[in-house]
C-alpha positions in Angstrom: 195.9 89.9 77.9 193.9 87.8 75.4 190.2 88.4 74.6 189.3 85.2 76.3 190.9 86.3 79.6 189.2 89.6 79.4 185.9 87.9 78.8 186.5 85.6 81.7 187.3 88.6 83.9 184.1 90.5 82.9 182.0 87.4 83.5 183.5 87.0 86.9 182.9 90.7 87.7 179.3 90.3 86.5 178.9 87.3 88.8 180.3 89.3 91.7 177.9 92.2 91.0 175.0 89.8 90.7 175.9 88.2 94.0 176.2 91.6 95.7 172.9 92.9 94.4 170.8 89.8 94.6 172.3 87.8 97.4 173.5 90.6 99.6 177.2 89.9 99.5 180.1 87.9 98.1 179.8 84.1 97.8 180.5 82.2 101.0 184.1 81.3 101.7 185.1 77.7 101.1 185.8 75.9 104.4 189.4 75.0 105.1 190.4 72.0 107.3 193.7 71.0 108.9 194.2 67.4 108.1 197.0 65.0 109.0 198.0 62.4 106.4 199.8 59.3 107.8 200.7 55.9 106.5 203.7 53.6 106.1 206.6 54.4 103.7 205.6 53.5 100.1 201.9 53.7 100.8 201.6 56.6 98.4 200.8 59.6 100.7 203.0 62.1 98.9 202.1 60.9 95.4 198.3 61.0 96.1 198.4 64.4 97.7 200.6 66.0 95.1 198.4 64.6 92.3 195.2 65.7 94.0 196.6 69.2 94.5 198.2 69.3 91.0 201.6 70.0 92.5 205.0 68.5 92.2 205.7 65.8 94.7 208.8 67.9 95.7 206.5 70.7 97.0 204.6 68.4 99.4 206.1 68.2 102.9 206.5 64.4 103.5 205.8 63.1 106.9 207.4 59.7 106.0 206.2 56.5 107.4 209.6 54.9 108.2 209.8 52.9 111.4 212.1 55.3 113.1 209.8 58.3 112.2 206.4 56.9 113.1 207.0 57.5 116.8 207.0 61.2 116.0 203.7 61.3 114.1 201.9 62.5 117.1 203.7 65.8 116.9 201.6 66.5 113.7 198.3 65.7 115.4 197.8 69.0 117.3 195.1 71.1 115.8 194.1 68.4 113.2 190.4 68.3 112.3 190.6 65.1 110.4 192.9 62.2 109.5 193.8 60.6 106.1 195.4 57.2 106.6 196.9 55.8 103.4 197.8 52.1 103.2 199.3 50.0 100.4 196.6 47.5 99.7 199.2 45.4 97.7 201.9 45.3 100.4 203.4 42.3 102.1 201.6 40.6 105.0 204.2 42.0 107.4 203.7 45.6 106.1 199.9 45.2 106.2 200.2 44.0 109.9 202.3 47.1 110.7 199.8 49.3 108.9 197.0 47.8 110.9 198.7 48.4 114.2 199.5 52.0 113.2 195.9 52.6 112.2 194.6 51.1 115.4 197.0 53.3 117.3 195.8 56.4 115.4 192.1 55.6 115.9 192.7 55.3 119.6 195.0 58.3 120.0 193.5 61.0 122.4 194.0 63.8 119.9 192.5 61.8 116.9 189.9 59.4 118.4 187.0 61.8 117.9 188.0 63.0 114.4 186.7 61.9 111.0 189.0 59.4 109.3 189.5 58.8 105.5 191.3 55.5 105.1 192.6 55.1 101.5 193.4 51.5 100.3 195.9 52.7 97.7 197.5 50.8 94.8 194.3 49.3 93.7 195.8 49.1 90.2 198.3 46.5 91.2 197.5 42.8 90.8 198.1 41.9 94.4 195.8 44.7 95.8 193.4 43.6 98.4 189.7 44.6 98.0 188.1 47.1 100.4 186.2 44.2 102.0 189.4 42.3 102.6 191.0 45.4 104.1 188.0 46.1 106.3 188.0 42.5 107.6 191.8 42.3 108.0 192.0 45.7 109.8 189.0 44.8 112.0 187.5 48.2 111.3 183.9 47.5 112.1 184.5 46.7 115.8 187.4 49.1 116.3 185.9 52.1 114.7 182.3 51.6 116.0 180.9 55.0 116.9 183.6 56.9 115.0 183.2 58.7 111.7 185.3 57.0 109.0 185.3 56.1 105.4 187.4 53.3 103.7 187.8 53.9 100.0 189.9 52.2 97.3 192.2 54.4 95.2 195.1 54.6 92.8 196.9 57.3 91.0 195.1 56.2 87.8 191.6 57.0 89.1 191.4 60.6 90.0 187.5 60.5 90.1 187.5 57.9 92.8 190.1 60.0 94.8 188.1 63.2 94.4 184.9 61.3 95.5 186.8 60.0 98.6 187.7 63.6 99.5 184.2 64.8 98.9 182.9 62.2 101.4 185.6 63.3 103.9 184.5 66.9 103.5 180.9 65.8 104.3 182.2 64.0 107.4 184.2 67.1 108.4 181.2 69.4 108.0 179.0 67.0 110.0 181.6 66.8 112.7 181.9 70.6 112.8 178.1 71.0 113.0 177.9 68.5 116.0 180.6 70.4 117.8 178.8 73.7 117.5 
């Protein structure tokens, strides 16, 4: 073990001792949430999640957004505390219409309708990408999601800070949602 690792270990032990003596116990556990991530094929769900978690895309269980699979999405909904909907903001009009219909369906699903939503307008680095305002208008989010907790954020694999900020906002919504339920 290198001297640096030993120093880090001692610093961490010092921190734990400090917490135990001054704060009467270990640091609070970080909250964990069960989220479902859905979106059409090619929207970037697996790529975004694997990059965010610093894992290989092969280690992320893909829910796939193919037409013949979407009818089974609801099997993943049970026990979810929040929803991540990823859409390809640079997709064709037909795919965007399909994504809109699927998002509307998810927002109205009995198991999801009260949960916080993070809607990620992915592929913002592509020339054909639609802006967040264009997506919001096209998807008719204001009237549809009125009274619901949701966030629409632009993202791409090239901008990890924006992606992390999006998830920080989702965590805030999840914490607020949990506080209201208690």
